[in-house]
LOSE-895039 format. One record per residue: residue in three letters; x, z, y of N, C-alpha, C in turn. Coordinates in steps of 0.05 Angstrom, whole numbers, padded with zeros to 5 digits, always signed. Example, Ala and Ser with C-alpha at 12.3 -4.5 7.8 and 13.67 -1.06 7.14 Angstrom:
// LOSE-895039
ALA+00264+00156-00114+00246+00156-00090+00264+00156-00066/SER+00257+00142-00045+00273+00143-00021+00258+00157+00001/
This chain:
// LOSE-895039
MET+00037-00022+00252+00066-00022+00257+00080-00037+00235/ASP+00073-00031+00210+00086-00044+00187+00082-00074+00188/PHE+00057-00083+00192+00051-00112+00192+00064-00125+00217/ALA+00065-00111+00239+00078-00122+00263+00107-00127+00258/LEU+00121-00107+00247+00149-00110+00241+00154-00132+00220/TYR+00136-00133+00200+00138-00153+00178+00138-00181+00189/PHE+00118-00187+00206+00116-00214+00217+00137-00220+00238/TYR+00146-00199+00251+00168-00202+00270+00193-00211+00256/ILE+00199-00198+00233+00222-00206+00216+00219-00234+00206/LEU+00195-00241+00195+00191-00268+00185+00196-00289+00206/HIS+00186-00284+00230+00189-00303+00252+00219-00304+00260/GLY+00232-00281+00261+00260-00281+00269+00278-00295+00249/ILE+00272-00292+00223+00287-00306+00203+00283-00336+00204/SER+00258-00344+00208+00251-00373+00209+00265-00387+00233/THR+00269-00372+00255+00281-00385+00278+00312-00382+00278/GLY+00322-00366+00259+00351-00362+00257+00361-00340+00275/ARG+00342-00326+00289+00350-00304+00307+00357-00279+00291/LEU+00345-00275+00268+00349-00251+00251+00360-00260+00224/GLY+00375-00242+00211+00384-00247+00184+00405-00269+00182/LYS+00422-00271+00202+00442-00292+00203+00463-00289+00181/THR+00471-00264+00176+00491-00259+00155+00477-00247+00130/VAL+00490-00247+00108+00479-00235+00083+00474-00205+00088/PHE+00492-00191+00101+00489-00163+00106+00464-00157+00123/GLU+00461-00173+00144+00438-00169+00162+00412-00176+00148/PHE+00413-00196+00131+00389-00204+00116+00380-00181+00097/VAL+00400-00169+00084+00394-00147+00065+00384-00123+00081/VAL+00395-00118+00104+00386-00095+00121+00356-00098+00128/TYR+00348-00122+00135+00320-00126+00142+00302-00124+00118/ILE+00312-00132+00095+00296-00129+00070+00292-00100+00064/VAL+00313-00084+00064+00312-00056+00057+00296-00040+00078/GLY+00302-00045+00104+00288-00031+00125+00258-00038+00125/GLY+00251-00063+00122+00223-00071+00120+00209-00059+00096/ALA+00224-00058+00073+00212-00048+00049+00206-00019+00050/ILE+00223-00004+00064+00218+00025+00067+00192+00030+00083/LEU+00189+00016+00105+00164+00019+00120+00140+00007+00104/GLY+00145-00014+00090+00123-00026+00073+00114-00007+00052/THR+00133+00008+00040+00126+00028+00020+00108+00050+00031/THR+00115+00058+00055+00098+00078+00069+00070+00068+00073/ASN+00068+00042+00080+00042+00030+00084+00026+00028+00058/THR+00039+00024+00036+00025+00024+00010+00013+00051+00004/THR+00027+00072+00014+00016+00099+00010-00010+00103+00026/ALA-00010+00092+00050-00035+00093+00066-00056+00076+00053/GLY-00048+00053+00043-00067+00035+00029-00079+00048+00004/HIS-00062+00063-00010-00071+00078-00034-00094+00097-00027/GLU-00092+00110-00004-00114+00129+00004-00139+00113+00011/LEU-00135+00090+00024-00158+00074+00033-00174+00062+00010/PHE-00159+00051-00011-00175+00038-00032-00188+00058-00051/HIS-00183+00084-00046-00199+00104-00060-00226+00110-00047/LYS-00229+00100-00023-00254+00103-00009-00276+00086-00021/ARG-00301+00093-00016-00324+00078-00027-00331+00053-00010/GLN-00325+00055+00016-00333+00032+00034-00316+00008+00028/THR-00329-00016+00028-00315-00041+00022-00293-00046+00042/VAL-00299-00041+00068-00279-00047+00089-00254-00031+00085/HIS-00257-00006+00076-00233+00011+00070-00217+00000+00047/LYS-00232-00009+00026-00218-00021+00003-00202-00046+00010/ILE-00214-00063+00027-00200-00087+00035-00174-00081+00050/PHE-00176-00063+00070-00152-00055+00085-00132-00040+00067/GLY-00142-00026+00047-00125-00011+00029-00109-00030+00011/ILE-00121-00052+00003-00108-00071-00015-00088-00089-00001/MET-00092-00093+00025-00075-00112+00040-00045-00105+00038/PRO-00036-00080+00040-00007-00075+00037+00003-00082+00009/TRP-00014-00080-00011-00006-00086-00038-00005-00116-00043/PHE-00021-00132-00028-00018-00161-00029+00009-00169-00017/LYS+00017-00155+00004+00042-00161+00017+00066-00157-00001/MET+00063-00140-00021+00084-00137-00041+00079-00153-00066/LEU+00061-00173-00063+00054-00192-00085+00044-00177-00110/SER+00030-00156-00106+00020-00139-00129-00008-00130-00124/GLY-00026-00148-00117-00054-00141-00111-00068-00129-00135/HIS-00059-00136-00159-00072-00126-00183-00068-00096-00187/LEU-00048-00084-00173-00041-00056-00179-00063-00037-00170/TYR-00081-00045-00152-00102-00026-00145-00121-00022-00169/MET-00126-00043-00185-00142-00040-00209-00128-00023-00229/TYR-00102-00029-00233-00086-00014-00251-00086+00016-00244/HIS-00084+00021-00219-00082+00049-00209-00109+00064-00213/LEU-00131+00051-00205-00157+00064-00206-00169+00065-00234/GLN-00167+00043-00249-00181+00041-00275-00165+00051-00298/LEU-00138+00052-00296-00122+00059-00319-00105+00085-00313/HIS-00090+00084-00292-00073+00108-00287-00089+00133-00279/HIS-00108+00130-00261-00123+00154-00252-00141+00164-00275/LYS-00152+00146-00289-00170+00154-00311-00156+00170-00333/TYR-00131+00162-00338-00117+00174-00361-00091+00188-00352/ALA-00090+00198-00327-00065+00210-00317-00054+00232-00335/GLY-00029+00228-00343-00016+00248-00360-00021+00245-00389/HIS-00038+00226-00397-00044+00223-00426-00020+00210-00439/PRO-00009+00222-00460+00015+00211-00473+00013+00183-00484/ILE-00012+00175-00490-00016+00148-00502-00029+00129-00483/LYS-00049+00138-00468-00066+00120-00452-00057+00116-00423/ASP-00040+00134-00413-00030+00131-00385-00006+00112-00384/PRO-00010+00087-00374+00012+00068-00374+00035+00076-00356/SER+00029+00093-00336+00050+00100-00316+00066+00125-00323/LEU+00060+00137-00346+00073+00162-00353+00102+00157-00362/PRO+00122+00168-00347+00150+00166-00357+00153+00181-00383/GLN+00168+00170-00401+00173+00183-00427+00195+00204-00424/PHE+00194+00224-00441+00214+00245-00440+00242+00233-00445/ASN+00261+00241-00428+00289+00231-00428+00292+00202-00420/GLN+00270+00189-00411+00272+00162-00401+00285+00162-00373/SER+00305+00146-00369+00318+00145-00343+00301+00130-00322/ILE+00306+00136-00297+00291+00123-00276+00296+00093-00275/TYR+00320+00085-00283+00327+00056-00284+00311+00042-00306/SER+00309+00055-00329+00294+00043-00351+00264+00041-00343/TYR+00254+00062-00330+00226+00063-00322+00219+00041-00302/CYS+00236+00039-00281+00230+00020-00260+00233-00009-00270/SER+00251-00014-00288+00256-00041-00298+00233-00051-00315/TRP+00217-00033-00327+00196-00041-00346+00168-00036-00336/ASN+00165-00016-00318+00138-00006-00311+00121-00028-00298/SER+00132-00044-00280+00116-00064-00266+00107-00086-00285/ILE+00124-00093-00304+00116-00113-00324+00094-00102-00341/LYS+00097-00077-00350+00076-00065-00366+00050-00062-00351/ALA+00052-00056-00325+00028-00053-00309+00013-00079-00307/TYR+00028-00101-00305+00015-00127-00303+00001-00134-00330/ILE+00014-00129-00352+00004-00135-00378-00022-00119-00384/VAL-00021-00093-00380-00044-00076-00387-00067-00081-00368/THR-00062-00089-00343-00083-00096-00324-00097-00122-00332/PHE-00081-00141-00341-00092-00166-00351-00109-00161-00375/GLN-00100-00144-00393-00115-00138-00417-00141-00123-00410/TYR-00140-00106-00390-00164-00092-00381-00184-00112-00370/GLU-00175-00131-00355-00194-00152-00344-00206-00168-00367/GLU-00190-00175-00387-00200-00190-00409-00222-00175-00424/LYS-00218-00149-00428-00239-00132-00441-00264-00130-00424/ARG-00260-00127-00398-00283-00125-00379-00300-00150-00380/LEU-00287-00173-00380-00301-00198-00380-00313-00205-00407/ALA-00300-00195-00428-00310-00201-00455-00337-00190-00460/LYS-00343-00168-00445-00370-00156-00448-00391-00172-00434/ARG-00383-00192-00419-00402-00208-00403-00402-00238-00412/LYS-00395-00242-00437-00393-00270-00447-00420-00284-00445/ALA-00442-00269-00448-00468-00281-00447-00474-00292-00419/GLU-00461-00281-00399-00467-00289-00371-00449-00312-00362/TYR-00424-00313-00373-00405-00332-00364-00396-00352-00386/SER-00389-00376-00378-00377-00394-00396-00347-00387-00399/ALA-00333-00400-00417-00305-00394-00421-00289-00399-00395/PHE-00296-00421-00380-00283-00426-00355-00288-00405-00334/ASN-00314-00396-00333-00321-00376-00313-00307-00349-00319/ILE-00304-00343-00344-00290-00318-00351-00262-00319-00340/LEU-00249-00342-00343-00222-00345-00332-00223-00344-00301/ALA-00243-00356-00290-00245-00357-00261-00251-00330-00249/TYR-00265-00312-00264-00272-00286-00254-00251-00265-00260/ASN-00229-00273-00273-00208-00254-00279-00193-00248-00252/ARG-00195-00223-00243-00184-00215-00217-00154-00217-00216/VAL-00141-00212-00239-00112-00214-00239-00103-00243-00234/ILE-00117-00262-00246-00111-00290-00241-00117-00298-00212/ILE-00139-00288-00202-00146-00293-00174-00124-00283-00155/PHE-00115-00258-00160-00093-00247-00144-00068-00264-00146/ASN-00062-00273-00170-00038-00290-00174-00039-00315-00158/ILE-00063-00327-00157-00067-00352-00142-00063-00347-00112/ILE-00074-00324-00103-00071-00317-00075-00042-00313-00068/HIS-00027-00299-00085+00001-00294-00080+00017-00321-00078/VAL+00011-00339-00097+00025-00365-00096+00018-00381-00071/LEU-00008-00381-00064-00016-00395-00040-00003-00383-00015/TYR+00000-00357-00015+00013-00343+00008+00042-00352+00010/LEU+00056-00354-00013+00084-00362-00012+00086-00391-00003/VAL+00067-00408-00011+00067-00436-00002+00062-00437+00028/LEU+00044-00420+00038+00039-00418+00067+00064-00410+00082/LEU+00078-00390+00072+00102-00381+00085+00123-00403+00086/TYR+00125-00418+00064+00145-00440+00063+00138-00461+00084/ASN+00113-00468+00087+00105-00489+00105+00106-00480+00135/VAL+00101-00454+00139+00101-00444+00167+00128-00434+00176/PHE+00142-00419+00159+00167-00406+00167+00192-00417+00153/GLY+00189-00432+00131+00212-00443+00118+00220-00428+00092/ALA+00239-00440+00078+00247-00430+00052+00260-00403+00053/LYS+00275-00397+00074+00289-00372+00075+00270-00348+00077/THR+00247-00352+00089+00228-00330+00091+00214-00326+00064/VAL+00212-00347+00047+00202-00343+00020+00221-00326+00004/LEU+00247-00331+00007+00267-00314-00007+00265-00285+00003/PHE+00262-00282+00029+00259-00255+00041+00234-00242+00029/GLN+00212-00256+00027+00187-00245+00017+00189-00235-00011/VAL+00202-00251-00028+00204-00244-00057+00222-00219-00060/LEU+00244-00219-00046+00262-00195-00047+00250-00171-00034/TYR+00236-00175-00013+00221-00153+00001+00201-00141-00018/ALA+00185-00158-00031+00164-00148-00049+00177-00133-00073/PHE+00198-00145-00083+00213-00132-00106+00223-00104-00098/SER+00233-00102-00073+00244-00076-00064+00222-00055-00061/ILE+00199-00063-00051+00176-00044-00049+00167-00035-00077/VAL+00165-00054-00095+00156-00047-00122+00175-00027-00135/MET+00201-00031-00131+00221-00012-00142+00219+00016-00128/LEU+00213+00016-00102+00210+00042-00088+00184+00056-00098/VAL+00163+00041-00101+00138+00053-00111+00141+00063-00139/ASP+00154+00048-00156+00158+00057-00184+00176+00081-00185/SER+00196+00083-00168+00213+00106-00166+00197+00131-00158/THR+00179+00127-00140+00161+00149-00131+00144+00158-00154/ASN+00132+00139-00169+00115+00146-00191+00131+00162-00212/TYR+00156+00154-00217+00173+00167-00236+00177+00196-00228/VAL+00184+00201-00203+00190+00228-00194+00164+00245-00194/GLU+00142+00233-00187+00117+00248-00186+00107+00256-00214/HIS+00109+00238-00233+00096+00243-00259+00113+00250-00282/TYR+00139+00251-00278+00157+00257-00301+00152+00286-00310/GLY+00146+00289-00335+00142+00316-00347+00113+00327-00344/LEU+00096+00313-00329+00068+00322-00326+00051+00310-00347/LYS+00052+00320-00371+00038+00309-00394+00016+00327-00402/LEU-00007+00315-00410-00030+00331-00419-00023+00345-00446/LYS-00032+00370-00448-00027+00385-00472-00046+00377-00495/GLN-00036+00374-00519-00053+00368-00542-00065+00393-00552/LEU-00092+00394-00553-00106+00419-00559-00107+00424-00589/ASN-00104+00404-00605-00105+00408-00634-00079+00400-00647/ALA-00057+00408-00635-00030+00401-00645-00025+00414-00672/ASP-00040+00435-00678-00036+00449-00704-00051+00436-00726/LYS-00065+00414-00720-00081+00399-00740-00072+00370-00740/PRO-00049+00364-00752-00037+00337-00751-00054+00315-00764/LYS-00072+00322-00782-00089+00302-00795-00112+00293-00778/GLU-00119+00309-00757-00141+00301-00740-00132+00283-00717/GLU-00151+00268-00706-00144+00252-00683-00137+00270-00660/PRO-00115+00263-00646-00106+00281-00624-00128+00284-00602/VAL-00131+00309-00593-00149+00316-00572-00133+00329-00550/TYR-00136+00318-00525-00119+00328-00503-00136+00343-00482/GLU-00124+00361-00467-00137+00375-00446-00147+00356-00424/ALA-00166+00365-00408-00175+00348-00386-00154+00346-00365/VAL-00155+00325-00349-00136+00321-00327-00140+00343-00307/SER-00118+00356-00300-00118+00379-00281-00104+00371-00255/ARG-00106+00388-00235-00092+00383-00209-00062+00381-00213/GLN-00051+00397-00231-00023+00397-00235-00013+00371-00248/VAL-00027+00362-00268-00019+00337-00282-00023+00313-00264/SER-00044+00313-00247-00049+00290-00230-00034+00291-00204/TRP-00016+00311-00201+00001+00314-00177-00016+00317-00153/ASP-00038+00333-00155-00056+00338-00134-00048+00362-00117/ALA-00040+00357-00092-00031+00379-00075-00048+00379-00049/LEU-00060+00401-00043-00078+00403-00020-00065+00415+00004/GLN-00039+00420+00004-00026+00432+00027-00028+00413+00051/PRO-00035+00423+00074-00040+00406+00098-00015+00389+00105/LEU+00009+00400+00104+00032+00385+00113+00038+00361+00095/SER+00038+00366+00068+00044+00344+00050+00021+00323+00051/SER-00003+00332+00054-00026+00314+00055-00024+00296+00080/ALA-00015+00307+00102-00012+00291+00127+00011+00272+00125/VAL+00034+00281+00115+00058+00265+00114+00055+00242+00094/LEU+00043+00248+00071+00041+00229+00049+00013+00216+00047/PHE-00003+00218+00068-00030+00205+00068-00046+00214+00044/LYS-00045+00240+00037-00060+00251+00014-00053+00237-00012/LEU-00027+00230-00015-00018+00216-00039-00024+00232-00064/
């Protein structure tokens, strides 16, 4: 449904049938972004699966928001260190406003994911040349795909649809970041050796509470086991 509406809007904008006024254009951006955000939630559940086909379909909604790299960020960084005061990149800081969080979180997510890829590939220097290390960087690959997709939109549907796509993607990113803020604010791992300031901090293991894990049937069904 999400993809059907998405391409319906793109086609309508390209033909001039939809988005004729600024107000109407914004309405389609916001309305499409709300449904697109719901689809990223479903995609989130799918890319947690082990089967490759599930991962591919799970990543597709994130590509549509021009943020294909976020699945790596989510699985390898956020999930692994959920609630860690230092290592969890998605953890909202105490007294940090939602506006401050949303304006910076996506940029930080991109930077730390790129750094993660650099470290992953640095361990395989013996296998790859310098060019191949760059070529195997998944963040760069995703960036190239995003740019090619925008070029494709421009050639098929026109410049106005490219503007729609960029604003649409930005809106979804802001909605996803807002959700992360509400979910994780205040859910910080407890330091077990806080009474020993000279020692390296040791934190409790990730628990259901800190990871926002809820097994209630209704919330699991509505939020796709978010």
